[in-house]
C-alpha positions as a LaTeX table, in Angstrom:
\begin{tabular}{lrrr}
\hline
Residue & $x$ (\AA) & $y$ (\AA) & $z$ (\AA) \\
\hline
Met1 & 16.57 & $-4.89$ & 27.76 \\
Glu2 & 15.69 & $-1.66$ & 25.97 \\
Asn3 & 12.96 & $-1.58$ & 23.37 \\
Leu4 & 13.99 & $-1.06$ & 19.75 \\
Thr5 & 13.13 & 1.36 & 16.97 \\
Ile6 & 13.20 & $-0.50$ & 13.66 \\
Lys7 & 13.55 & 1.68 & 10.60 \\
Pro8 & 14.16 & 1.02 & 6.89 \\
Ser9 & 16.39 & 3.52 & 5.12 \\
Tyr10 & 13.54 & 4.71 & 2.87 \\
Val11 & 12.28 & 6.59 & 5.96 \\
Ser12 & 15.61 & 8.42 & 6.34 \\
Leu13 & 15.90 & 9.05 & 2.60 \\
Phe14 & 12.52 & 10.77 & 2.40 \\
Ser15 & 12.26 & 14.56 & 2.29 \\
Cys16 & 9.07 & 16.34 & 1.26 \\
Ile17 & 9.48 & 18.02 & $-2.14$ \\
Gly18 & 6.57 & 20.41 & $-1.51$ \\
Pro19 & 5.44 & 22.29 & $-4.63$ \\
Lys20 & 7.29 & 19.87 & $-6.91$ \\
Cys21 & 5.06 & 16.97 & $-5.79$ \\
Ala22 & 3.01 & 15.39 & $-8.58$ \\
Asp23 & 0.07 & 14.66 & $-6.25$ \\
Ser24 & 0.35 & 16.95 & $-3.25$ \\
Cys25 & $-1.30$ & 16.03 & 0.04 \\
Cys26 & $-2.23$ & 19.74 & 0.30 \\
Asn27 & $-4.94$ & 19.02 & $-2.29$ \\
Asp28 & $-8.11$ & 16.90 & $-2.03$ \\
Trp29 & $-7.10$ & 15.65 & 1.41 \\
Met30 & $-9.17$ & 15.76 & 4.59 \\
Ile31 & $-7.07$ & 17.80 & 7.02 \\
Thr32 & $-8.12$ & 17.58 & 10.66 \\
Phe33 & $-7.01$ & 20.03 & 13.35 \\
Asp34 & $-6.79$ & 19.18 & 17.03 \\
Lys35 & $-8.27$ & 21.75 & 19.42 \\
Gln36 & $-4.93$ & 23.28 & 20.46 \\
Ser37 & $-3.60$ & 23.72 & 16.90 \\
Tyr38 & $-6.95$ & 25.11 & 15.80 \\
Lys39 & $-6.96$ & 27.80 & 18.50 \\
Lys40 & $-3.32$ & 28.73 & 17.82 \\
Thr41 & $-4.10$ & 29.21 & 14.15 \\
Leu42 & $-7.13$ & 31.42 & 14.88 \\
Lys43 & $-5.08$ & 33.61 & 17.21 \\
Asn44 & $-2.16$ & 34.08 & 14.83 \\
Lys45 & $-2.40$ & 37.58 & 13.35 \\
Tyr46 & $-1.00$ & 36.43 & 10.00 \\
Leu47 & $-3.42$ & 33.51 & 9.66 \\
Ala48 & $-6.60$ & 34.62 & 11.42 \\
Asp49 & $-8.31$ & 36.18 & 8.39 \\
Val50 & $-7.90$ & 33.02 & 6.32 \\
Ala51 & $-8.63$ & 30.73 & 9.26 \\
Lys52 & $-12.06$ & 32.29 & 9.84 \\
Phe53 & $-13.37$ & 30.87 & 6.56 \\
Ala54 & $-10.86$ & 28.07 & 5.97 \\
Leu55 & $-11.48$ & 26.15 & 9.20 \\
Tyr56 & $-14.77$ & 24.53 & 10.11 \\
Glu57 & $-15.44$ & 23.39 & 13.66 \\
Thr58 & $-16.63$ & 19.80 & 14.04 \\
Lys59 & $-15.80$ & 19.33 & 17.75 \\
Asp60 & $-15.75$ & 15.55 & 17.27 \\
Ser61 & $-13.01$ & 15.21 & 19.88 \\
Glu62 & $-10.02$ & 17.07 & 21.32 \\
Ser63 & $-7.87$ & 15.54 & 18.59 \\
Ser64 & $-10.45$ & 16.16 & 15.84 \\
Trp65 & $-11.78$ & 19.64 & 16.55 \\
Ala66 & $-11.94$ & 21.20 & 13.09 \\
Ile67 & $-11.40$ & 20.44 & 9.43 \\
Val68 & $-10.06$ & 22.52 & 6.54 \\
Asn69 & $-12.53$ & 23.77 & 3.94 \\
Leu70 & $-10.68$ & 23.20 & 0.68 \\
Asp71 & $-11.10$ & 25.75 & $-2.11$ \\
Lys72 & $-12.96$ & 25.11 & $-5.37$ \\
Asn73 & $-9.86$ & 23.47 & $-6.84$ \\
Gly74 & $-9.47$ & 21.16 & $-3.86$ \\
Ala75 & $-6.45$ & 23.03 & $-2.49$ \\
Cys76 & $-5.78$ & 23.99 & 1.11 \\
Pro77 & $-6.54$ & 27.73 & 1.55 \\
Phe78 & $-3.37$ & 28.14 & 3.61 \\
Leu79 & $-1.16$ & 27.52 & 0.58 \\
Thr80 & 0.82 & 30.44 & $-0.81$ \\
Pro81 & 0.87 & 31.15 & $-4.59$ \\
Gln82 & 4.15 & 29.20 & $-4.59$ \\
Lys83 & 2.27 & 26.19 & $-3.09$ \\
Leu84 & 4.08 & 26.46 & 0.23 \\
Cys85 & 2.37 & 26.20 & 3.62 \\
Asn86 & 1.53 & 29.54 & 5.22 \\
Ile87 & 0.86 & 27.97 & 8.63 \\
His88 & 4.33 & 26.45 & 8.69 \\
Ala89 & 5.87 & 29.73 & 7.48 \\
Lys90 & 4.01 & 32.04 & 9.88 \\
Ala91 & 3.44 & 29.91 & 12.98 \\
Gly92 & 5.93 & 27.05 & 12.77 \\
Glu93 & 5.61 & 23.28 & 12.71 \\
Lys94 & 3.91 & 23.10 & 16.11 \\
Ala95 & 0.87 & 24.93 & 14.75 \\
Leu96 & 0.30 & 22.38 & 11.98 \\
Ser97 & $-2.56$ & 19.91 & 12.11 \\
His98 & $-1.75$ & 16.36 & 13.18 \\
Thr99 & $-2.21$ & 15.24 & 9.55 \\
Cys100 & 0.27 & 17.80 & 8.26 \\
Lys101 & 2.78 & 17.15 & 11.04 \\
Thr102 & 2.93 & 13.42 & 10.47 \\
Tyr103 & 1.99 & 12.43 & 6.90 \\
Pro104 & 3.44 & 10.39 & 5.19 \\
Lys105 & 5.08 & 8.96 & 8.33 \\
Arg106 & 3.67 & 5.94 & 10.09 \\
Asp107 & 4.87 & 4.72 & 13.47 \\
Gln108 & 3.38 & 1.66 & 15.09 \\
Phe109 & 4.25 & $-0.31$ & 18.20 \\
Ile110 & 4.36 & $-4.07$ & 17.75 \\
Gly111 & 5.13 & $-5.80$ & 21.00 \\
Pro112 & 7.78 & $-3.70$ & 22.76 \\
Asp113 & 9.28 & $-2.22$ & 19.59 \\
Lys114 & 8.46 & 0.75 & 17.37 \\
Tyr115 & 8.36 & 0.21 & 13.61 \\
Gln116 & 8.76 & 3.29 & 11.42 \\
Ser117 & 7.48 & 3.43 & 7.87 \\
Leu118 & 5.99 & 5.76 & 5.24 \\
Tyr119 & 2.78 & 5.63 & 3.21 \\
Leu120 & 3.08 & 4.68 & $-0.46$ \\
Ser121 & 0.20 & 7.08 & $-1.23$ \\
Cys122 & 2.89 & 9.80 & $-1.36$ \\
Pro123 & 4.56 & 9.97 & $-4.82$ \\
Glu124 & 7.99 & 10.75 & $-3.39$ \\
Val125 & 7.77 & 7.77 & $-1.03$ \\
Ala126 & 6.77 & 5.55 & $-3.97$ \\
Arg127 & 9.78 & 6.81 & $-5.94$ \\
Ile128 & 12.21 & 5.98 & $-3.14$ \\
Val129 & 10.68 & 2.58 & $-2.34$ \\
Leu130 & 10.56 & 1.45 & $-5.96$ \\
Phe131 & 13.69 & 3.02 & $-7.45$ \\
Asp132 & 16.25 & 3.88 & $-4.78$ \\
Asp133 & 18.77 & 1.04 & $-4.48$ \\
Asn134 & 19.40 & 1.95 & $-0.85$ \\
Ala135 & 15.75 & 1.97 & 0.25 \\
Phe136 & 15.78 & $-1.31$ & 2.15 \\
Gln137 & 18.68 & $-1.11$ & 4.57 \\
Phe138 & 17.21 & $-1.74$ & 8.00 \\
Ser139 & 18.42 & $-0.44$ & 11.35 \\
Ala140 & 17.37 & $-1.55$ & 14.83 \\
Asn141 & 18.45 & 0.86 & 17.56 \\
Ala142 & 17.61 & 1.17 & 21.23 \\
Ser143 & 14.68 & 3.56 & 21.55 \\
Gly144 & 15.41 & 4.64 & 25.11 \\
Asn145 & 11.94 & 3.45 & 26.07 \\
Lys146 & 11.92 & 0.68 & 28.67 \\
Thr147 & 8.15 & 0.38 & 28.98 \\
Val148 & 7.12 & $-3.26$ & 29.35 \\
Asn149 & 4.58 & $-4.08$ & 26.65 \\
Thr150 & 2.78 & $-7.29$ & 25.80 \\
Pro151 & 4.94 & $-9.29$ & 23.37 \\
Ser152 & 3.74 & $-9.81$ & 19.83 \\
Pro153 & 2.32 & $-13.35$ & 19.34 \\
Glu154 & 5.01 & $-15.86$ & 18.45 \\
Trp155 & 3.01 & $-17.21$ & 15.51 \\
Leu156 & 2.84 & $-13.68$ & 14.03 \\
Glu157 & 6.55 & $-12.95$ & 14.41 \\
Lys158 & 7.56 & $-16.29$ & 12.93 \\
Thr159 & 5.14 & $-15.91$ & 10.01 \\
Tyr160 & 6.46 & $-12.41$ & 9.33 \\
Glu161 & 10.09 & $-13.57$ & 9.42 \\
Tyr162 & 9.53 & $-16.72$ & 7.36 \\
Ser163 & 7.41 & $-14.91$ & 4.74 \\
Leu164 & 10.14 & $-12.35$ & 4.14 \\
Asp165 & 12.69 & $-15.13$ & 3.78 \\
Leu166 & 10.53 & $-17.05$ & 1.30 \\
Leu167 & 10.11 & $-13.87$ & $-0.75$ \\
Leu168 & 13.79 & $-12.96$ & $-0.83$ \\
Asn169 & 15.82 & $-16.14$ & $-0.39$ \\
Ser170 & 13.88 & $-19.07$ & $-1.82$ \\
Gly171 & 15.07 & $-18.66$ & $-5.41$ \\
Leu172 & 11.46 & $-18.34$ & $-6.60$ \\
Ser173 & 9.91 & $-15.65$ & $-8.77$ \\
Trp174 & 7.76 & $-13.21$ & $-6.82$ \\
Gln175 & 4.63 & $-14.93$ & $-8.18$ \\
Glu176 & 5.87 & $-18.38$ & $-7.14$ \\
Ser177 & 6.93 & $-17.10$ & $-3.74$ \\
Phe178 & 3.31 & $-16.14$ & $-3.13$ \\
Leu179 & 2.37 & $-19.81$ & $-3.40$ \\
Ala180 & 4.99 & $-20.77$ & $-0.81$ \\
Ile181 & 3.92 & $-17.92$ & 1.48 \\
Gly182 & 0.27 & $-18.91$ & 1.06 \\
Leu183 & 1.04 & $-22.45$ & 2.18 \\
Leu184 & 2.95 & $-21.06$ & 5.16 \\
Val185 & 0.04 & $-18.76$ & 6.07 \\
Lys186 & $-2.38$ & $-21.70$ & 6.12 \\
Thr187 & $-0.24$ & $-23.36$ & 8.78 \\
Ser188 & 0.13 & $-20.03$ & 10.55 \\
Asp189 & $-3.64$ & $-19.68$ & 10.81 \\
Glu190 & $-3.89$ & $-23.19$ & 12.24 \\
Val191 & $-1.37$ & $-22.24$ & 14.92 \\
Arg192 & $-3.21$ & $-18.97$ & 15.60 \\
Thr193 & $-6.48$ & $-20.83$ & 16.17 \\
Asn194 & $-4.79$ & $-23.54$ & 18.30 \\
Lys195 & $-5.31$ & $-26.27$ & 15.71 \\
Ala196 & $-1.56$ & $-26.85$ & 15.45 \\
Asn197 & 1.46 & $-26.38$ & 17.69 \\
Ile198 & 3.85 & $-23.47$ & 17.18 \\
Glu199 & 6.61 & $-25.95$ & 16.27 \\
Gln200 & 4.65 & $-26.87$ & 13.15 \\
Leu201 & 5.27 & $-23.41$ & 11.72 \\
Glu202 & 9.04 & $-23.88$ & 11.59 \\
Val203 & 8.59 & $-27.41$ & 10.24 \\
Arg204 & 6.38 & $-26.06$ & 7.47 \\
Tyr205 & 8.81 & $-23.25$ & 6.68 \\
Asn206 & 11.72 & $-25.67$ & 6.30 \\
Gln207 & 9.58 & $-27.94$ & 4.12 \\
Leu208 & 8.74 & $-25.01$ & 1.85 \\
Leu209 & 12.39 & $-24.00$ & 1.54 \\
Ser210 & 13.28 & $-27.56$ & 0.53 \\
Met211 & 10.37 & $-27.74$ & $-1.90$ \\
Ser212 & 11.47 & $-24.44$ & $-3.44$ \\
Lys213 & 15.04 & $-25.62$ & $-3.98$ \\
Met214 & 13.81 & $-28.90$ & $-5.49$ \\
Gly215 & 11.57 & $-27.07$ & $-7.99$ \\
Met216 & 8.37 & $-28.43$ & $-6.46$ \\
Ile217 & 6.85 & $-25.01$ & $-5.71$ \\
Ser218 & 7.50 & $-23.84$ & $-9.27$ \\
Lys219 & 5.96 & $-27.03$ & $-10.65$ \\
Gln220 & 2.90 & $-26.67$ & $-8.44$ \\
Phe221 & 2.54 & $-23.02$ & $-9.47$ \\
Asn222 & 2.61 & $-24.02$ & $-13.14$ \\
Thr223 & $-0.25$ & $-26.49$ & $-12.64$ \\
Ile224 & $-2.61$ & $-23.72$ & $-11.49$ \\
Pro225 & $-4.64$ & $-22.73$ & $-14.56$ \\
Tyr226 & $-5.06$ & $-19.25$ & $-15.98$ \\
Thr227 & $-8.74$ & $-18.31$ & $-16.04$ \\
Ser228 & $-9.69$ & $-14.93$ & $-17.46$ \\
Leu229 & $-13.33$ & $-14.65$ & $-16.34$ \\
Pro230 & $-12.65$ & $-14.47$ & $-12.56$ \\
Gln231 & $-9.90$ & $-11.96$ & $-13.31$ \\
Lys232 & $-12.30$ & $-9.82$ & $-15.34$ \\
His233 & $-15.00$ & $-9.85$ & $-12.66$ \\
Thr234 & $-12.48$ & $-9.09$ & $-9.93$ \\
Phe235 & $-10.81$ & $-6.27$ & $-11.82$ \\
Val236 & $-14.09$ & $-4.60$ & $-12.78$ \\
Ala237 & $-15.44$ & $-4.75$ & $-9.22$ \\
Ile238 & $-12.27$ & $-3.47$ & $-7.55$ \\
His239 & $-11.59$ & $-0.76$ & $-10.13$ \\
Asp240 & $-15.18$ & 0.43 & $-9.72$ \\
Ala241 & $-14.69$ & 0.59 & $-5.94$ \\
Leu242 & $-11.45$ & 2.52 & $-6.42$ \\
Cys243 & $-13.16$ & 5.05 & $-8.71$ \\
Thr244 & $-16.01$ & 5.49 & $-6.22$ \\
Met245 & $-13.82$ & 5.95 & $-3.14$ \\
His246 & $-10.89$ & 7.91 & $-4.60$ \\
Ser247 & $-10.87$ & 11.54 & $-3.45$ \\
Arg248 & $-9.10$ & 12.59 & $-6.65$ \\
Ser249 & $-11.00$ & 10.51 & $-9.19$ \\
Thr250 & $-11.78$ & 13.60 & $-11.29$ \\
Arg251 & $-8.20$ & 14.87 & $-11.30$ \\
Pro252 & $-5.90$ & 14.36 & $-14.34$ \\
Arg253 & $-3.53$ & 11.97 & $-12.54$ \\
Phe254 & $-6.26$ & 9.46 & $-11.73$ \\
Glu255 & $-8.10$ & 10.05 & $-15.01$ \\
Ser256 & $-4.99$ & 9.19 & $-17.03$ \\
Ile257 & $-5.09$ & 5.66 & $-15.58$ \\
Asn258 & $-8.86$ & 5.35 & $-15.89$ \\
Asn259 & $-8.75$ & 6.53 & $-19.51$ \\
Ala260 & $-6.01$ & 4.02 & $-20.28$ \\
Ile261 & $-8.21$ & 1.25 & $-18.86$ \\
Thr262 & $-11.25$ & 2.48 & $-20.80$ \\
Ala263 & $-9.28$ & 2.53 & $-24.04$ \\
Leu264 & $-8.84$ & $-1.24$ & $-23.72$ \\
Cys265 & $-12.58$ & $-1.92$ & $-23.53$ \\
Asn266 & $-13.92$ & $-4.35$ & $-26.14$ \\
Glu267 & $-16.72$ & $-3.74$ & $-28.65$ \\
Gln268 & $-19.34$ & $-4.42$ & $-25.94$ \\
Asn269 & $-17.72$ & $-1.66$ & $-23.84$ \\
Asp270 & $-16.57$ & $-4.24$ & $-21.29$ \\
Tyr271 & $-13.17$ & $-4.06$ & $-19.65$ \\
Ser272 & $-10.94$ & $-6.49$ & $-21.52$ \\
Ile273 & $-8.78$ & $-8.46$ & $-19.13$ \\
Glu274 & $-7.52$ & $-10.46$ & $-22.11$ \\
Gly275 & $-6.35$ & $-7.23$ & $-23.71$ \\
Ile276 & $-4.71$ & $-6.06$ & $-20.49$ \\
Asn277 & $-2.92$ & $-9.38$ & $-19.94$ \\
Gly278 & $-1.95$ & $-9.55$ & $-23.60$ \\
Ile279 & $-0.20$ & $-6.18$ & $-23.31$ \\
Trp280 & 1.58 & $-7.42$ & $-20.19$ \\
Asn281 & 2.78 & $-10.61$ & $-21.88$ \\
Thr282 & 3.88 & $-9.19$ & $-25.22$ \\
Glu283 & 5.03 & $-5.70$ & $-24.26$ \\
Val284 & 5.58 & $-4.98$ & $-20.58$ \\
Glu285 & 7.45 & $-8.18$ & $-19.66$ \\
Thr286 & 9.83 & $-7.67$ & $-22.57$ \\
Gln287 & 10.26 & $-3.89$ & $-22.29$ \\
Leu288 & 10.23 & $-3.51$ & $-18.50$ \\
Thr289 & 13.08 & $-5.84$ & $-17.67$ \\
Asp290 & 13.11 & $-4.93$ & $-13.97$ \\
His291 & 9.38 & $-5.56$ & $-13.38$ \\
Ser292 & 10.17 & $-8.54$ & $-11.13$ \\
Glu293 & 12.42 & $-6.37$ & $-8.98$ \\
Leu294 & 9.70 & $-3.69$ & $-8.75$ \\
Phe295 & 7.13 & $-6.16$ & $-7.47$ \\
Thr296 & 9.59 & $-7.79$ & $-5.09$ \\
Lys297 & 10.37 & $-4.37$ & $-3.61$ \\
Phe298 & 6.67 & $-3.58$ & $-3.37$ \\
Ile299 & 5.85 & $-6.85$ & $-1.60$ \\
Leu300 & 8.81 & $-6.38$ & 0.76 \\
Tyr301 & 7.55 & $-2.87$ & 1.53 \\
Ser302 & 3.99 & $-4.08$ & 2.11 \\
Met303 & 5.09 & $-6.90$ & 4.41 \\
Phe304 & 7.20 & $-4.56$ & 6.51 \\
His305 & 4.72 & $-1.66$ & 6.50 \\
Asn306 & 1.84 & $-3.87$ & 7.66 \\
His307 & 3.93 & $-6.39$ & 9.63 \\
Phe308 & 2.45 & $-9.18$ & 7.48 \\
Pro309 & 0.11 & $-10.90$ & 8.17 \\
Met310 & $-0.94$ & $-8.69$ & 11.09 \\
His311 & $-4.42$ & $-7.15$ & 10.97 \\
Ala312 & $-6.85$ & $-6.21$ & 13.71 \\
Glu313 & $-9.94$ & $-7.44$ & 11.86 \\
His314 & $-8.88$ & $-9.88$ & 9.15 \\
Asp315 & $-7.31$ & $-13.30$ & 9.52 \\
Pro316 & $-3.88$ & $-14.09$ & 7.99 \\
Glu317 & $-5.30$ & $-15.78$ & 4.89 \\
Gln318 & $-7.46$ & $-12.74$ & 4.13 \\
Val319 & $-4.46$ & $-10.43$ & 4.52 \\
Phe320 & $-2.52$ & $-12.69$ & 2.15 \\
Gln321 & $-5.33$ & $-12.57$ & $-0.42$ \\
Gln322 & $-5.49$ & $-8.78$ & $-0.19$ \\
Leu323 & $-1.78$ & $-8.52$ & $-0.99$ \\
Ile324 & $-2.31$ & $-10.67$ & $-4.08$ \\
Ile325 & $-5.12$ & $-8.32$ & $-5.13$ \\
Asp326 & $-2.76$ & $-5.35$ & $-4.75$ \\
Cys327 & $-0.25$ & $-6.94$ & $-7.13$ \\
Phe328 & $-3.01$ & $-7.98$ & $-9.55$ \\
Met329 & $-4.52$ & $-4.49$ & $-9.75$ \\
Ile330 & $-1.18$ & $-2.69$ & $-10.10$ \\
Arg331 & $-0.12$ & $-5.13$ & $-12.82$ \\
Cys332 & $-3.31$ & $-4.29$ & $-14.74$ \\
Tyr333 & $-2.74$ & $-0.55$ & $-14.32$ \\
Leu334 & 0.85 & $-0.83$ & $-15.52$ \\
Ala335 & $-0.24$ & $-2.77$ & $-18.61$ \\
Ala336 & $-3.02$ & $-0.32$ & $-19.46$ \\
Thr337 & $-0.70$ & 2.65 & $-18.96$ \\
Tyr338 & 1.87 & 1.06 & $-21.25$ \\
Ala339 & $-0.80$ & 0.57 & $-23.91$ \\
Ala340 & $-1.77$ & 4.24 & $-23.69$ \\
Glu341 & 1.73 & 5.74 & $-23.46$ \\
Lys342 & 3.69 & 3.16 & $-25.51$ \\
Gln343 & 6.23 & 3.14 & $-22.70$ \\
Leu344 & 6.50 & 2.93 & $-18.93$ \\
Thr345 & 8.54 & 5.80 & $-17.59$ \\
Glu346 & 9.60 & 5.99 & $-13.96$ \\
Glu347 & 6.87 & 8.58 & $-13.41$ \\
Asn348 & 4.20 & 6.31 & $-14.96$ \\
Ile349 & 5.23 & 3.41 & $-12.74$ \\
Ile350 & 5.19 & 5.59 & $-9.62$ \\
Lys351 & 1.75 & 6.87 & $-10.60$ \\
Cys352 & 0.24 & 3.38 & $-10.89$ \\
Phe353 & 1.48 & 2.29 & $-7.46$ \\
Gln354 & 0.77 & 5.61 & $-5.72$ \\
Val355 & $-2.70$ & 6.37 & $-7.11$ \\
Tyr356 & $-3.93$ & 2.91 & $-6.09$ \\
His357 & $-2.59$ & 3.34 & $-2.56$ \\
Val358 & $-4.39$ & 6.64 & $-1.95$ \\
Val359 & $-7.46$ & 4.44 & $-1.46$ \\
Arg360 & $-5.80$ & 1.20 & $-0.38$ \\
Gln361 & $-3.97$ & 2.72 & 2.57 \\
His362 & $-6.51$ & 5.28 & 3.74 \\
Lys363 & $-9.99$ & 3.86 & 3.10 \\
Pro364 & $-10.82$ & 0.90 & 5.40 \\
Lys365 & $-14.05$ & 0.34 & 3.46 \\
Phe366 & $-11.96$ & $-0.48$ & 0.39 \\
Ile367 & $-10.23$ & $-3.33$ & 2.22 \\
Glu368 & $-13.61$ & $-4.62$ & 3.32 \\
Arg369 & $-14.81$ & $-4.41$ & $-0.29$ \\
Ile370 & $-11.82$ & $-6.47$ & $-1.45$ \\
Lys371 & $-12.69$ & $-9.12$ & 1.13 \\
Asn372 & $-16.30$ & $-9.25$ & $-0.10$ \\
Ile373 & $-15.28$ & $-9.41$ & $-3.77$ \\
Leu374 & $-12.92$ & $-12.33$ & $-3.12$ \\
Ser375 & $-15.75$ & $-14.18$ & $-1.41$ \\
Glu376 & $-18.31$ & $-13.23$ & $-4.07$ \\
Tyr377 & $-16.18$ & $-14.59$ & $-6.91$ \\
Asp378 & $-14.98$ & $-17.65$ & $-4.98$ \\
Leu379 & $-11.34$ & $-16.58$ & $-4.87$ \\
Thr380 & $-10.63$ & $-17.43$ & $-1.24$ \\
Ser381 & $-8.89$ & $-20.77$ & $-1.79$ \\
Leu382 & $-5.13$ & $-20.66$ & $-2.30$ \\
Pro383 & $-5.17$ & $-21.94$ & $-5.93$ \\
Ser384 & $-7.93$ & $-19.52$ & $-6.98$ \\
Ala385 & $-6.17$ & $-16.55$ & $-5.36$ \\
Ile386 & $-2.86$ & $-17.51$ & $-6.98$ \\
Ser387 & $-4.60$ & $-17.78$ & $-10.37$ \\
Leu388 & $-4.99$ & $-13.98$ & $-10.32$ \\
Leu389 & $-1.22$ & $-13.75$ & $-10.76$ \\
Lys390 & $-1.35$ & $-15.69$ & $-14.03$ \\
Thr391 & $-1.52$ & $-13.78$ & $-17.33$ \\
Gln392 & $-1.64$ & $-16.71$ & $-19.75$ \\
\hline
\end{tabular}
């Protein structure tokens, strides 16, 4: 049996918009050249003069031989005045760095199959994922590769499949579906650590579907209290980490979100989670009628992109908690942006999702910081993690 290439249509729909991009990856981005591409660029008569000062040898490895010295504005020196790539124009795609050849594409092999996706840190990707009605049509085609690879663990594949089904087909709101998925993940972790049999995962999934249809998940979700103090501490800590790690934290796009957050500070100059949640409850939920669809699309994207709850270093429950944090932070950014702009345009919504993911998807230390914050503020139990989704 041939191995498969699994691809959502948002991959096919994507086309780089180059100079029209609101947050170009040709700015404030570490660009690494492999040895071969580096030498080709130096030898090209049209690029050599710029390459002599624009490229800095690191010789870390064959694949990481040099980096680009960005100019004082954070732009790649190989850009033309029209913000087009001179390397691509003068030497062709093969001369590009690995970063420039591949971003925002992401291919990963899971078991025998290749999964294709795109990074949400690209504004155009975020636009397609969040607003294109055709973004989530999936294809599975023979890849032509018959290499025998180790199968993905059965517990992982079942958890991935069942989680997607609970998100999309349980009849629950996206917040309530998190509770059902969290209960599933607890059983999944027991199977992973050999504390339960694999059959228990399907039993649990069917139980959760029945509970959802009977209204029991919704009722259980409603019994979890809203508590503002843990939300405040969590938001402050994670937003601070984002500001510290973001490569574009001094650029207008990031500053517009940060200024919107700062404007909601109280008289003691503390971030006001009550103010942020109040804006969400009274304004955003009533004005942004498709907010539930936006978050459902985002969660669907995240689950596919990361093959939820797969992670090399974190257990399934930690991966689940991190996804809740993502939704919590983006909700806060949307509310603050609405307060500042008095509306949420498509561009504002894209900005909130995309700016956050510049750090979330490319800074492993940020994920580790989230893990530590959840532990520090005692948000690792299922009810406490779910409470972050409450706004009143």
